[in-house]
TIVEX-453127 format. One record per residue (C-alpha): z negated, x negated, y. Coordinates in steps of 0.05 Angstrom, whole numbers, padded with zeros to 5 digits. Layout:
REM residues N
[rec [Z X Y]],
...
//
This chain:
REM residues 85
[rec [00487 00528 00944]],
[rec [00464 00492 01005]],
[rec [00446 00429 00964]],
[rec [00518 00407 00952]],
[rec [00550 00351 00992]],
[rec [00614 00313 00988]],
[rec [00619 00238 00977]],
[rec [00651 00234 01045]],
[rec [00589 00267 01078]],
[rec [00545 00218 01041]],
[rec [00588 00160 01064]],
[rec [00586 00182 01136]],
[rec [00514 00209 01143]],
[rec [00478 00167 01091]],
[rec [00405 00180 01074]],
[rec [00397 00232 01129]],
[rec [00443 00282 01094]],
[rec [00405 00270 01029]],
[rec [00339 00283 01064]],
[rec [00368 00349 01092]],
[rec [00398 00372 01026]],
[rec [00336 00356 00984]],
[rec [00287 00388 01032]],
[rec [00284 00455 00996]],
[rec [00310 00444 00927]],
[rec [00288 00373 00913]],
[rec [00357 00355 00887]],
[rec [00427 00349 00916]],
[rec [00493 00350 00881]],
[rec [00547 00301 00904]],
[rec [00618 00322 00894]],
[rec [00676 00275 00889]],
[rec [00745 00305 00898]],
[rec [00716 00374 00888]],
[rec [00680 00360 00823]],
[rec [00604 00358 00817]],
[rec [00594 00286 00798]],
[rec [00524 00261 00815]],
[rec [00455 00290 00824]],
[rec [00406 00259 00873]],
[rec [00332 00274 00864]],
[rec [00273 00265 00910]],
[rec [00225 00214 00885]],
[rec [00173 00268 00872]],
[rec [00222 00307 00829]],
[rec [00244 00244 00792]],
[rec [00171 00226 00778]],
[rec [00156 00297 00754]],
[rec [00216 00296 00706]],
[rec [00199 00227 00681]],
[rec [00128 00251 00667]],
[rec [00156 00310 00629]],
[rec [00199 00263 00587]],
[rec [00139 00219 00572]],
[rec [00096 00279 00554]],
[rec [00149 00301 00505]],
[rec [00154 00232 00473]],
[rec [00078 00230 00466]],
[rec [00078 00301 00434]],
[rec [00132 00279 00385]],
[rec [00093 00216 00367]],
[rec [00029 00255 00357]],
[rec [00066 00306 00311]],
[rec [00097 00249 00271]],
[rec [00028 00219 00261]],
[rec [-00001 00286 00240]],
[rec [00055 00296 00191]],
[rec [00048 00225 00164]],
[rec [00115 00203 00188]],
[rec [00096 00130 00202]],
[rec [00087 00065 00167]],
[rec [00036 00009 00175]],
[rec [00067 -00060 00173]],
[rec [00061 -00129 00200]],
[rec [00101 -00154 00259]],
[rec [00144 -00195 00211]],
[rec [00158 -00134 00168]],
[rec [00175 -00092 00227]],
[rec [00223 -00146 00254]],
[rec [00258 -00147 00186]],
[rec [00263 -00071 00188]],
[rec [00295 -00075 00256]],
[rec [00344 -00127 00234]],
[rec [00368 -00082 00177]],
[rec [00382 -00022 00223]],
//
């Protein structure tokens, strides 16, 4: 995999090595002492994944509403519910 770099490379070459490594795959894996430890994403890839996460949350919420899995309550009631969790 061409998108793997060591922490030492990152320390020496900085953002330039990240730019090179994320050019094709949009992500880079940073190894520390030979172990895959971190993943660096391009901003475009991060925004795409974040959008997917938000779309999933919206779909789950819509499903809960369709299935009647919600309550209608005042702010005060909701705060009491939260305090009891």
